[in-house]
C-alpha positions as CSV (number, residue, x, y, z in Angstrom):
1,R,-111.6,28.9,-117.0
2,G,-111.2,25.2,-117.5
3,V,-112.2,24.8,-121.2
4,K,-110.2,22.0,-122.8
5,M,-110.4,21.6,-126.5
6,G,-108.6,19.4,-128.9
7,S,-106.6,17.3,-126.4
8,K,-104.1,14.7,-127.4
9,K,-106.4,11.9,-126.2
10,G,-109.1,13.0,-128.6
11,R,-111.3,15.9,-129.4
12,R,-114.0,16.8,-126.9
13,R,-117.1,18.9,-127.2
14,P,-116.1,22.6,-126.7
15,D,-119.1,23.4,-124.6
16,E,-118.0,20.9,-121.9
17,I,-116.0,22.4,-119.0
18,H,-113.3,20.0,-118.1
19,I,-111.9,20.3,-114.6
20,H,-108.5,19.1,-113.5
21,L,-108.9,17.4,-110.1
22,N,-106.4,17.5,-107.4
23,E,-104.0,14.7,-107.8
24,A,-102.8,15.0,-104.3
25,D,-105.8,13.6,-102.6
26,G,-107.7,12.1,-105.6
27,D,-111.2,12.8,-104.2
28,D,-114.1,14.9,-105.5
29,T,-114.7,17.1,-102.5
30,L,-113.8,20.7,-101.9
31,D,-111.7,22.3,-99.2
32,D,-114.9,23.4,-97.4
33,G,-116.3,19.8,-97.5
34,S,-118.8,20.3,-100.2
35,E,-119.2,18.1,-103.3
36,L,-117.5,18.9,-106.5
37,R,-120.2,20.2,-108.9
38,S,-120.4,21.4,-112.5
39,P,-119.9,25.2,-112.9
40,I,-123.1,25.6,-115.1
41,T,-125.5,22.8,-114.1
42,S,-124.4,22.5,-110.4
43,S,-124.7,18.7,-110.9
44,P,-122.1,16.3,-109.3
45,V,-119.2,15.4,-111.6
46,S,-117.0,12.3,-111.7
47,D,-113.3,11.8,-112.5
48,T,-112.5,10.6,-115.9
49,D,-108.7,10.2,-116.6
50,G,-108.0,13.6,-114.9
51,L,-110.5,15.5,-117.1
52,T,-114.2,15.7,-115.9
53,P,-116.9,16.3,-118.5
54,R,-120.4,17.3,-117.3
55,S,-122.0,14.1,-116.2
56,N,-125.6,15.0,-117.4
57,V,-124.6,15.6,-121.0
58,T,-124.9,12.7,-123.4
59,T,-123.7,13.4,-126.9
60,P,-124.2,11.3,-130.0
61,G,-121.0,10.3,-131.7
62,Y,-118.9,10.0,-128.6
63,N,-117.2,6.7,-128.0
64,R,-116.8,6.6,-124.2
65,R,-114.6,3.5,-124.3
66,G,-112.2,4.8,-126.9
67,G,-112.5,8.4,-125.8
68,R,-112.6,9.6,-129.4
69,W,-115.0,11.9,-131.3
70,K,-116.6,11.1,-134.7
71,M,-116.3,14.5,-136.3
72,G,-119.1,15.2,-138.7
73,C,-120.4,18.1,-140.7
74,A,-122.8,19.3,-137.8
75,E,-120.0,19.2,-135.3
76,W,-117.7,21.1,-137.6
77,I,-120.3,23.8,-138.1
78,F,-120.9,23.9,-134.3
79,R,-117.2,24.4,-133.6
80,H,-116.9,27.2,-135.9
81,T,-120.2,29.1,-135.2
82,H,-120.9,28.7,-131.5
83,P,-118.1,27.4,-129.4
84,R,-119.5,28.1,-126.0
85,R,-123.2,26.9,-125.9
86,R,-124.7,23.5,-126.6
87,S,-128.2,24.8,-127.3
88,I,-127.2,25.9,-130.8
89,Y,-125.9,22.4,-131.6
90,Y,-129.4,21.2,-132.3
91,L,-130.1,23.9,-134.8
92,T,-126.8,23.5,-136.6
93,S,-127.2,19.8,-136.7
94,F,-130.7,20.0,-138.1
95,L,-129.6,22.4,-140.9
96,A,-126.6,20.3,-141.7
97,V,-128.7,17.1,-142.0
98,M,-131.3,18.8,-144.1
99,Q,-128.6,19.6,-146.7
100,V,-128.4,16.0,-147.7
101,P,-132.0,15.6,-149.1
102,F,-131.8,19.1,-150.6
103,L,-128.7,18.1,-152.5
104,A,-130.2,14.8,-153.5
105,G,-133.3,16.4,-154.8
106,A,-131.4,19.0,-156.7
107,I,-129.3,16.3,-158.4
108,L,-132.4,14.3,-159.4
109,L,-134.2,17.4,-160.7
110,H,-131.1,18.2,-162.8
111,L,-131.3,14.6,-164.2
112,R,-135.0,15.2,-164.9
113,I,-136.1,12.4,-162.6
114,D,-139.6,13.0,-161.1
115,A,-138.5,11.7,-157.7
116,G,-136.3,14.7,-157.3
117,S,-139.3,17.1,-157.1
118,C,-140.9,14.8,-154.4
119,I,-137.8,14.7,-152.3
120,W,-137.1,18.5,-152.6
121,Q,-140.8,19.4,-151.7
122,T,-140.8,16.9,-148.8
123,T,-137.6,18.3,-147.4
124,M,-138.9,21.9,-147.7
125,S,-142.0,20.9,-145.7
126,I,-140.0,19.2,-143.0
127,L,-137.8,22.3,-142.7
128,E,-140.8,24.6,-142.4
129,M,-142.5,22.5,-139.7
130,A,-139.3,21.8,-137.6
131,F,-137.5,25.1,-137.9
132,A,-139.8,27.1,-135.6
133,P,-139.7,24.7,-132.6
134,I,-136.0,24.1,-132.9
135,T,-135.3,27.8,-133.1
136,Y,-137.6,28.3,-130.0
137,S,-135.6,25.6,-128.2
138,V,-132.3,27.3,-129.0
139,L,-133.5,30.7,-127.8
140,H,-135.0,29.3,-124.7
141,G,-131.7,27.6,-123.8
142,E,-129.8,30.9,-124.4
143,A,-132.3,32.8,-122.2
144,R,-132.0,30.2,-119.5
145,F,-128.2,30.5,-119.5
146,L,-128.3,34.3,-119.3
147,R,-130.9,34.2,-116.5
148,N,-128.7,31.9,-114.5
149,V,-125.7,34.2,-115.0
150,V,-127.7,37.3,-113.8
151,L,-129.9,35.9,-111.1
152,G,-127.8,33.1,-109.7
153,P,-124.1,32.4,-109.3
154,L,-122.2,30.1,-111.6
155,K,-121.0,27.6,-108.9
156,V,-117.2,27.7,-109.3
157,S,-115.3,25.7,-106.7
158,T,-112.1,27.1,-105.1
159,R,-110.2,23.9,-106.0
160,K,-111.2,23.9,-109.6
161,S,-110.4,27.5,-110.2
162,I,-107.0,27.3,-108.4
163,D,-106.0,23.9,-109.9
164,F,-106.7,25.1,-113.4
165,R,-104.7,28.2,-112.9
166,N,-101.8,26.2,-111.4
167,K,-102.0,23.7,-114.4
168,Q,-101.9,26.6,-116.9
169,R,-98.9,28.2,-115.2
170,G,-97.1,25.0,-114.5
171,S,-96.1,26.3,-111.1
172,R,-96.6,25.1,-107.6
173,R,-100.0,24.6,-106.2
174,V,-101.9,27.3,-104.3
175,S,-103.9,26.2,-101.4
176,A,-107.1,28.0,-100.2
177,P,-107.8,26.9,-96.6
178,G,-111.2,28.1,-95.3
179,L,-112.3,29.8,-98.5
180,A,-115.8,28.8,-99.5
181,S,-116.5,27.8,-103.1
182,S,-119.1,30.5,-103.6
183,S,-116.5,33.2,-102.7
184,V,-114.6,32.7,-106.0
185,V,-116.4,34.8,-108.5
186,D,-116.4,34.2,-112.3
187,P,-115.4,37.3,-114.3
188,I,-118.6,37.0,-116.3
189,E,-120.6,37.9,-113.2
190,I,-118.8,41.3,-112.7
191,Y,-119.5,44.6,-114.3
192,K,-117.5,47.6,-113.5
193,E,-119.3,50.9,-113.8
194,K,-116.9,53.7,-112.8
195,V,-113.8,54.4,-110.7
196,I,-114.6,55.8,-107.3
197,G,-111.1,55.7,-105.8
198,K,-107.4,55.3,-106.7
199,G,-104.3,54.2,-104.7
200,A,-100.8,52.9,-105.1
201,A,-102.0,49.2,-105.1
202,G,-104.9,49.7,-107.6
203,E,-108.2,51.2,-108.1
204,V,-111.7,50.9,-106.6
205,Y,-114.8,50.7,-108.9
206,K,-118.5,50.9,-108.3
207,G,-119.9,47.9,-110.1
208,L,-122.4,45.0,-110.1
209,L,-122.2,41.4,-109.0
210,R,-125.2,39.4,-110.3
211,G,-127.2,42.6,-110.3
212,K,-126.2,43.7,-106.8
213,V,-124.2,47.0,-106.3
214,V,-120.8,46.3,-104.9
215,A,-117.4,47.9,-104.6
216,I,-114.7,46.2,-106.7
217,K,-111.1,46.7,-105.5
218,S,-108.6,45.8,-108.1
219,Y,-105.0,45.0,-107.4
220,Y,-102.2,45.3,-110.0
221,C,-101.0,41.7,-109.8
222,E,-100.0,39.1,-112.3
223,V,-101.9,35.9,-111.7
224,N,-98.7,33.9,-112.0
225,D,-97.3,35.8,-109.1
226,D,-97.7,33.0,-106.5
227,E,-96.9,35.2,-103.5
228,N,-99.6,37.7,-104.3
229,V,-102.2,35.1,-105.3
230,T,-101.6,33.2,-102.1
231,A,-101.9,36.5,-100.0
232,S,-105.1,37.4,-101.8
233,V,-106.6,33.9,-101.2
234,L,-105.7,34.2,-97.5
235,E,-107.2,37.6,-97.2
236,A,-110.4,36.4,-99.0
237,S,-110.5,33.5,-96.6
238,L,-110.3,35.8,-93.6
239,L,-112.7,38.4,-94.9
240,S,-115.3,35.7,-95.8
241,S,-115.3,34.5,-92.1
242,L,-116.0,37.9,-90.6
243,H,-119.7,38.9,-90.0
244,H,-120.4,42.0,-88.1
245,E,-122.4,45.1,-88.8
246,N,-119.4,47.3,-88.3
247,I,-117.0,45.3,-90.5
248,L,-117.1,45.8,-94.2
249,K,-119.0,42.9,-95.7
250,F,-117.0,40.6,-98.1
251,E,-118.8,39.6,-101.4
252,G,-116.2,37.6,-103.3
253,V,-112.8,37.4,-105.0
254,C,-112.0,37.2,-108.7
255,F,-108.7,36.2,-110.4
256,Q,-107.8,37.5,-113.8
257,S,-104.6,37.5,-115.9
258,T,-103.3,40.8,-114.7
259,H,-105.6,41.8,-111.8
260,I,-107.1,40.3,-108.6
261,Y,-110.4,41.8,-107.6
262,M,-111.8,42.0,-104.1
263,L,-115.6,42.5,-103.9
264,T,-117.2,44.1,-100.9
265,E,-120.3,46.0,-100.1
266,L,-120.4,49.5,-101.4
267,C,-120.6,52.4,-98.9
268,E,-121.9,55.3,-100.8
269,N,-120.9,58.0,-98.3
270,G,-117.2,57.1,-98.7
271,N,-114.7,57.2,-95.9
272,L,-115.2,58.9,-92.5
273,A,-112.7,61.7,-93.1
274,D,-114.6,62.9,-96.2
275,Y,-118.0,62.2,-94.7
276,I,-117.1,64.5,-91.7
277,E,-115.9,67.3,-94.0
278,R,-119.1,67.0,-96.1
279,M,-121.6,66.8,-93.2
280,M,-119.7,69.1,-90.8
281,A,-122.7,71.5,-90.2
282,R,-125.2,68.6,-89.6
283,L,-123.2,66.4,-87.2
284,T,-124.0,66.6,-83.5
285,T,-122.2,65.4,-80.4
286,S,-124.7,62.5,-80.2
287,D,-123.8,61.5,-83.8
288,L,-120.1,61.5,-83.0
289,I,-120.5,59.4,-79.9
290,R,-122.6,56.9,-81.8
291,M,-119.9,56.6,-84.5
292,I,-117.1,56.1,-82.1
293,E,-119.1,53.4,-80.3
294,E,-119.6,51.6,-83.7
295,I,-115.9,51.8,-84.4
296,A,-115.1,50.4,-80.9
297,E,-117.6,47.6,-81.4
298,G,-116.1,46.6,-84.7
299,M,-112.6,46.6,-83.2
300,L,-113.7,44.5,-80.2
301,Y,-115.1,42.0,-82.7
302,L,-111.7,41.8,-84.5
303,H,-109.8,41.5,-81.2
304,S,-112.2,38.7,-80.1
305,Q,-111.2,36.5,-83.0
306,L,-108.9,33.4,-82.4
307,P,-106.2,34.4,-83.0
308,P,-107.0,38.1,-82.6
309,I,-107.0,40.2,-85.7
310,L,-105.1,43.5,-85.3
311,H,-105.9,46.5,-87.6
312,N,-102.5,48.2,-87.5
313,D,-103.6,51.1,-89.5
314,L,-106.8,52.4,-87.9
315,K,-107.6,55.9,-89.2
316,T,-110.5,57.9,-90.6
317,Q,-109.6,57.0,-94.2
318,N,-110.0,53.3,-93.3
319,L,-113.4,53.7,-91.9
320,L,-116.4,53.8,-94.3
321,V,-119.9,55.1,-93.9
322,D,-122.9,53.4,-95.5
323,N,-126.2,55.0,-96.6
324,D,-127.6,54.6,-93.1
325,G,-124.7,56.4,-91.4
326,T,-123.2,53.2,-90.0
327,V,-119.4,53.1,-89.7
328,K,-117.7,50.0,-91.2
329,I,-114.0,49.1,-90.6
330,C,-112.0,48.1,-93.6
331,D,-108.4,47.6,-94.8
332,F,-107.1,46.0,-91.7
333,D,-103.8,44.1,-91.7
334,I,-104.4,40.5,-92.2
335,S,-100.8,39.6,-91.5
336,K,-101.2,40.6,-87.9
337,K,-103.3,37.8,-86.5
338,G,-102.2,37.9,-82.9
339,N,-98.5,37.5,-83.7
340,K,-95.5,39.7,-84.6
341,G,-95.5,38.6,-88.2
342,E,-93.8,40.6,-90.9
343,A,-93.3,44.3,-90.0
344,R,-95.7,46.8,-91.7
345,L,-95.7,50.3,-90.4
346,G,-99.0,52.1,-90.6
347,T,-99.7,55.9,-90.9
348,I,-97.3,57.9,-88.6
349,R,-99.9,60.3,-87.2
350,Y,-102.0,57.3,-85.9
351,S,-99.2,55.0,-84.9
352,A,-98.4,54.2,-81.2
353,P,-95.0,55.2,-79.9
354,E,-94.0,51.5,-79.4
355,V,-94.9,50.7,-83.0
356,L,-92.8,53.6,-84.3
357,S,-89.8,52.8,-82.1
358,T,-89.7,49.2,-83.5
359,N,-90.5,50.1,-87.1
360,G,-93.9,48.3,-87.0
361,R,-92.8,45.1,-85.3
362,D,-94.3,45.6,-81.8
363,V,-98.0,45.7,-82.6
364,S,-100.7,44.6,-80.2
365,K,-104.4,45.2,-79.2
366,R,-103.2,48.2,-77.2
367,S,-101.6,49.8,-80.2
368,D,-105.0,49.7,-82.0
369,V,-106.4,51.4,-78.9
370,Y,-103.9,54.3,-79.3
371,S,-104.9,54.7,-82.9
372,F,-108.5,54.7,-81.8
373,G,-107.8,57.6,-79.4
374,V,-106.3,59.6,-82.3
375,V,-109.3,59.0,-84.4
376,V,-111.7,60.1,-81.6
377,Y,-109.6,63.3,-81.2
378,E,-109.7,64.0,-84.9
379,M,-113.5,63.6,-85.1
380,F,-114.4,65.8,-82.1
381,T,-111.8,68.5,-82.8
382,S,-112.9,68.8,-86.5
383,V,-116.6,69.1,-85.8
384,L,-116.8,70.8,-82.4
385,V,-113.6,72.9,-82.3
386,K,-112.0,73.8,-85.6
387,K,-115.2,73.5,-87.7
388,R,-113.0,72.0,-90.5
389,K,-111.3,68.9,-91.3
390,I,-108.0,68.5,-89.4
391,Q,-104.9,66.3,-89.5
392,P,-103.9,64.8,-86.2
393,F,-100.7,66.4,-84.8
394,E,-100.9,69.2,-87.4
395,E,-99.6,71.6,-84.6
396,Y,-96.2,69.9,-84.9
397,G,-95.8,70.5,-88.6
398,A,-96.2,68.5,-91.8
399,F,-93.1,66.4,-91.7
400,D,-93.5,62.8,-90.4
401,S,-90.0,62.8,-88.9
402,I,-91.0,65.7,-86.5
403,I,-94.3,64.2,-85.7
404,E,-92.7,60.8,-84.9
405,K,-90.2,62.5,-82.6
406,A,-93.0,64.3,-80.8
407,I,-95.0,61.1,-80.3
408,A,-91.9,59.3,-79.0
409,N,-91.3,62.1,-76.5
410,G,-94.8,61.7,-75.1
411,D,-96.2,64.9,-76.6
412,R,-100.0,64.9,-77.5
413,P,-102.2,67.7,-79.0
414,P,-104.1,69.8,-76.4
415,L,-107.7,68.8,-75.8
416,D,-110.1,71.8,-76.1
417,E,-112.7,72.3,-73.4
418,R,-115.4,72.3,-76.0
419,I,-115.0,68.5,-76.3
420,P,-117.2,66.8,-73.6
421,G,-115.4,65.9,-70.5
422,G,-116.1,62.1,-70.9
423,V,-114.6,62.1,-74.3
424,R,-111.5,64.0,-73.2
425,S,-110.8,61.5,-70.5
426,L,-111.4,58.7,-73.0
427,I,-108.9,60.2,-75.4
428,S,-106.3,60.8,-72.8
429,A,-106.6,57.1,-71.6
430,C,-106.3,55.7,-75.1
431,W,-103.2,57.5,-76.2
432,L,-101.2,57.0,-72.9
433,H,-97.5,56.3,-73.6
434,T,-97.4,53.0,-71.8
435,P,-99.4,50.3,-73.7
436,S,-100.5,48.3,-70.6
437,E,-102.2,51.4,-69.1
438,R,-104.5,51.8,-72.1
439,P,-108.0,50.4,-71.7
440,P,-109.2,47.4,-73.7
441,F,-112.1,47.9,-76.2
442,D,-114.7,46.3,-73.9
443,D,-113.9,48.9,-71.3
444,I,-114.0,51.7,-73.9
445,I,-117.4,50.6,-75.1
446,A,-118.7,50.7,-71.5
447,K,-117.4,54.3,-71.0
448,I,-119.0,55.4,-74.3
449,R,-122.4,53.9,-73.3
450,E,-122.2,55.9,-70.0
451,M,-121.8,59.1,-72.1
452,E,-125.0,58.3,-73.9
453,R,-127.1,58.1,-70.8
């Protein structure tokens, strides 16, 4: 990202990372107010005719006024042997320079001149004395670079990454409001281990980010697709601003040529539906009440944002369980931030009647409350009644059209008496047909806490 070699204005050292600054404002600050810094050294950089070399690197042979390089044998060797590190430059330069006295001594020896032997032996002595420390310096530089990659992030600013991608595409500029510089991850920092999930939009991998275990969600998306890139940047901006123990933690976003990767914390226990099926015999009523309280607290946090964030597809498949058994909310609809927005219909079995009747346009906090009631019904019926994993509204058949008609008519599944009375009343209140009659999440949390007493 951002490597500029062989430009028309003159050749530049290939290990320098040149950043194209934003011509619109002409300053060297980022969207989050931080100073523009080098990706490798994290040192401040300055603008130089639109291309910014690393400011702390001084290279012999570079004419700063003329902006041209004096190409020599050492630089030619450097370009063809190690185009991405500057530490090897010293070794290749030393070896190239030492060829001159070697060649001179060989010529003098061929002419049977005594000075040739002296020159050749002196050059050999210098080579033997200097080769070891120079090689150590090279290896030490390489080790330092790799250590920085593994243990610390390569600081890549949002503006630099997006500006370079826009410049390469020659398309309109993509803005990243509210996205911190550290949220944009370099591909070299990511390692994908194995696929842990697949969907229509992409795949989910278990992987590593700077040695930390994370979930890597890949989207099949061309980077030159401005609409998808902009949506991903907005999603990353939103996710990076959310901090709650019951919201899936955002770790970063990475742009590649054919994929966009969203990095989040990894919940080893998978989604709540699979977790309930797997732990059916061990789960107790207290465990279920604790889980629904965690879901309600996470939803209250989303609804408390300004503007409110609506999930629009709350279901057990979009709830994850970490190693400690804590429930995390994920995959909420970022387009529904307190406004009608563009219609997107969630899963039929969990959708409120007003959402189904308007084809996903009439969404609100109360429609999320309805979905929460269906989730609670599914959890308690699966564990305490059926002793197996169920599908909500399975009594009405497998066809969505029939289920949608039943929901529109006000039909709801029967509540078994083996479900605690407080939970039954909570479910009945959450999936009431009239949205205004459903309780908000702060009232729901108060009712759940009364059950725990």
